[in-house]
C-alpha positions, -999 to +999 in steps of 0.1 A: -001+001+001+013+033-012+022+056+025+020+089+005+006+120+024-011+146+003-024+182+009-057+181-010-068+217-027-104+222-019-115+236-049-149+248-037-168+281-038-162+306-009-191+329+005-191+363-013-165+346-040-159+374-067-131+359-080-124+328-104-110+297-088-077+282-092-068+265-125-065+228-124-062+224-161-048+238-192-081+251-206-086+273-170-055+285-175-060+299-209-091+310-199-081+331-169-049+348-194-078+354-216-100+372-188-071+394-180-067+402-212-102+413-216-101+432-183-072+455-194-091+462-227-123+470-208-104+491-183-091+515-213-123+517-227-138+525-194-113+555-187-115+569-226-153+570-221-154+584-188-129+610-199-150+620-228-180+623-208-167+645-180-148+666-205-179+673-226-200+680-192-174+708-182-162+722-213-198+727-232-220+737-204-251+756-218-242+786-193-202+788-204-209+790-239-225+817-256-217+806-288-237+783-310-219+753-326-238+741-356-224+703-358-238+678-382-212+661-396-173+648-393-154+625-414-126+621-394-147+618-363-168+588-381-132+573-390-120+574-355-150+557-340-155+530-368-118+523-365-114+518-328-139+494-324-124+473-351-091+472-336-106+465-304-121+433-317-091+425-336-071+422-305-098+400-287-101+380-318-067+366-320-068+350-282-103+339-282-095+316-314-066+304-301-083+294-269-113+278-286-092+259-310-067+248-280-101+235-262-113+213-293-076+197-296-078+163-304-057+137-283-057+100-280-070+095-245-061+069-219-095+061-210-131+074-214-154+086-188-188+085-200-211+108-180-254+107-177-276+134-161-306+122-144-332+139-125-316+146-101-286+127-099-252+119-121-240+086-132-207+075-146-189+050-166-151+047-168-138+026-197-115+020-225-083+019-201-058+020-227-029+024-203-040-004-180-050-031-207-082-037-192-117-046-209-136-038-173-160-009-165-161+012-135-196+027-127-208+052-103-241+067-093-234+099-076-264+113-051-260+143-029-257+135+004-284+150+029-281+168+060-288+135+082-259+118+063-235+149+066-238+152+104-212+131+115-188+139+083-169+169+097-152+191+071-177+183+043-198+207+023-235+213+026-252+204-007-221+198-026-213+164-012-219+133-028-219+093-019-191+086-041-165+107-052-155+100-091-115+092-088-096+105-117-057+109-122-036+137-131-012+144-161-035+120-183-059+127-216-093+116-207-121+120-230-153+128-216-187+118-229-216+138-219-257+130-222-289+130-204-318+104-199-344+127-192-339+164-193-313+191-204-282+192-178-249+207-178-219+191-162-196+218-147-163+219-130-152+256-126-118+247-116-113+227-148-128+254-169-155+229-184-191+235-189-206+206-212-244+205-221-258+170-215-288+168-238-310+137-241-305+119-276-271+139-283-234+132-271-211+159-263-174+151-263-147+170-247-112+162-236-099+169-202-062+171-189-059+179-151-026+192-139-026+190-102-043+166-077-071+177-049-108+175-044-128+194-068-165+204-069-194+212-097-228+216-101-254+210-127-257+246-146-287+241-167-319+245-150-335+210-154-363+211-123-374+213-088-341+197-076-316+217-102-296+227-070-292+197-057-271+178-083-234+183-073-204+170-088-172+157-066-139+145-081-111+133-066-080+137-084-049+114-076-013+117-085-010+091-113+008+063-097-018+062-067-044+064-094-030+030-109-027+015-079-065+022-067-080+016-101-063-017-103-078-027-074-113-016-085-112-035-112-107-064-096-141-065-079-155-052-111-175-080-138-158-079-172-180-058-194-200-072-225 
């Protein structure tokens, strides 16, 4: 048995949180960089527009100007307020398209995770193990823990904990296949930068590469009924070596998939 001790990062929302969670994937790192890029441009726009408004109010008051200006058309002004927004959109298009293409990058996955949304819980199937050379499938059905079940569980988060935590490895290419059984759902993990719609009769696919271990939380982000707010997602991400040890031990207790 591995005698390693790890300090897990609890990537759960804080009270009155106004910032994005710490990134745990390459996708989320790109989203944070792009967010800072946009915030800088927005700040410049706000300062420019604010300066124009203040200067106009101060310098062109009715009581301080006795001369009437008949202003109807200005070609230079038309060129400036057309070209500046166009250049601003161009500066935003390049990093946004790069991020979108990187999110759709196709790589050979080490295994597949099939995620199904139900009213109101999630079910998982982990299969197609390329590195473990197994033909078995791990299946999870994750329900939210109620207040009575959390009574003796110190350190657990109310309305965020499930009866089972899906175990995933770090530094591994994974393929997510997301769908729903009944109505629209959305499988969302903020620390991964993932928000995948689960549509009945449709299979959405996305790649996932986790860069650090920890406990990661998410919830359904598509209104799906009266218990929409009670479909939490909990992932336990382990270092690759420890994950292989646990997954091989678990596979021994699972029957072979057909």
